[in-house]
C-alpha positions, 0 to 999 in steps of 0.5 A: 239668512236662517231667520228669514228662512224660518219666518217664510216657512212658518209665516202662516203660523206666526201671523195667526199667533200674532193675531190671537195674541193681539186679540187677547191683549185687546180683550185684557185692556178692555177689561182693565178699561171697563174696571177703571171706568166702573170704579170711576163711575162708582166713585163719581156716583158715591160723591155726586149722590151724597145723602147730606150736604156738609158745609163748614166744620161738621164735628158730628162724625155720624153725619159724615158716615151717611155719605161715606159709610165704608170709611165710617164703619172702619172708623167705628172699629177704633172703639175696639180694644182687643188687640195685644202684641208682645209690647202693648196694643190698644188694650187699656193698661195702667202704665204706672201700675206696670212701671211704678218708677215713673211715678217718681220720675214725674213727681210734682207733675200730673202724670205721676197721678195717672198715666194709661196706655193710649186706646183707639181714637174713639175713646179720646173724649172719654179718656181725657174726661176721666184721667186725673190729669185734667182735674175735677173742675166743677165750674168754668173757671176752675183749673188745673188745665187750660182748654188747650188740653182739648186740642187734639181730642175732637173736631169740635176744636177747630169748630170752636176756634172758628167761633171764638178765635184761636187764642180765645180758645186756648185762654179758656179753662179746660172745664169751660169747653166741656159742653162744646168738645163732645165729638171724638176724633174723626172726619172733620179733623182730617178732611175738607167736606167739599172735596174730601181732600186731606185738610190740616185743621190745627193751626199749631202745625201750620204756624210751626211750619211757617216759622221754619220757612215751610208752607203746608199748602204746598205739601204733596198728597203723600206728605199730607198723609203724614201731616194729618197725623202730625197735627197731634202726634208731635212734641208741643208746649203751652206758650205763655199765660195764654197757653198757646199751643206751640210746636218747638221746631224753630231750631230743628226737630231732633231731641237736641235741637228741641232741647236747645229751643227750650233752654234758649227761652228758659222754659220748663214744664215743672220743677221736680218735687224731689230733686228740684230740677227744672224739668221738661215733659215730652208729649208724644214726638211721633212725627219727629222720630218717624222722620228719622226712621227707615220708612219715612226716609223711603217715602212712606207716610203714616197712612201707608201702614196705619190706614192700609187700603181695602176694597169693596167691589170696584171701590178702593178706600183707606181703612180708618181703623187706625191700629198697629200695622201688626194687626193687618200685616197682610195689608201692611208689611207684606205689601212691600216685604217678601217674608213670612208674617212670623218673621216680620213680626219677629223683626219688630219685636226684636227692635222693641226688645232692645230699646225697652231693655235700655229703657228699663235701665234708664228708669232705675238709674234716673230714679236713683239720681232724683232720690240722691238729689233729694238726699243732698238737699236734705243734708244742706246742699246749696243751689250752687253745689246742685247746679250740675246735678239739676242740669244733668237730670233735666237733660237725662230725663228729657231724652228718656221721656222723648223716647218713651212718650213717642208711640212706636218709637222703637220701631219707627226709628230704632237706631235713633231711639237707642241712641237717645236712650244711651245718652239718657243712661249716660247722663243719669250716671253722670248725675249720680256721680255729681250727687256723690261729689256734693254729698262728699263735700258735705261730709255725708258718708254711706249710701243714699237711703232707698225708699220702697217704691215697688208699687204704684201706690207706694211710689205715690205715697212716697212723693206725697200724693193724696190719691184717695181725695183725688179719686173722690173728687174725680168721681164727683166730677164724672157723676155730676159735670160730665152728664151736664156737659152731654145734656147741654151738647145734645140740647144744642144739637152738637152731639148725636 
């Protein structure tokens, strides 16, 4: 009754209030509609008035840049290497110089020669040419690496696969593809030029999904914003004499199930030079570990954090300057988390500190186990006696490598990464105990002699590397072969 009386008394004022509110709402909706239409119109104009028509696999990123200058300009920023967080960044760093224990851990494998922190995508071609790991091939048939090593470095890879076949590409030597693989990671790696949809260009991902009953063609747009990265940021191996790039996901994607897969096929990457253990080398299982972390489990994609949106007028587009989210924390973390940049950065480094504390302990104990195993062999141990040692060394180092080879694992999945590291540390101690049992059975007393491996140079000398010769050959390769590759590519209009 009182409400009715109030309405009758103030009817005029209420009607005027309703009228003006309606006008304001309609005006704001009109602005929103105009903004949406303007944005759609600008996008349509941009897409329908392309300067060049791109057909097929166009590996030259500069051509795409004529049509999509905003994205191209941000992509070019991957050339910059000035970002430094508490742990790494995108600056050039010699990891073996910082952690010489890794030289011993990879004794007999190419990573013991050269291992640097990853820089931006812009440098992918340059870095794979200059690393000692790819050797110094002066002909198309020299080793040591297959063409498969180019797989994630360039949009020229799918172009060549289309020309000579997938298996045909993998079966060639790395040096044979030098004049062809010349454009660094870019547009055609991830986009269909006809509609600019995210495109999976690498067959290994498609094949791996098919083997576990999944179809990439049915992936959602959000899933594709991660799968585009998973084409390369994964664990893989070169299968058979053809060196066919294969993702070992048939039994699952965890560190244990991938190990089971490798064990079931009797695979090892190399035999350790000191301990003689059949070793596994993890590549960079970023996707596998990301899936086990809190961000993936809440539906985020790689692009949400590593390619945050930018605006230019009415255009909203993804920033293609792929870098640590900490560099753009206002457009990454702060879009979801209500906290200060300082606190958010602190959370990240706290996760990293804890994982790296365990990592450093593991590396020391693993080195002791390998050196101890060598000492046992030198004192007459036989294969039967050493079998438990070698099995534990393989398992311990696989877990350590799975965690450290993954870019950002300590943040992407901190709990899982610490679990893996803890298991690695446990198996490293077990391996040392088994070594002591072998030495005791041989009547060897006293401590295992410890070599001086306090620097990269000393560690490389200890495992028998002739670094002077390796570097001289590489310098000759870079001064003779690389210019020939570039000249031939430009003559064929494959490089701008």
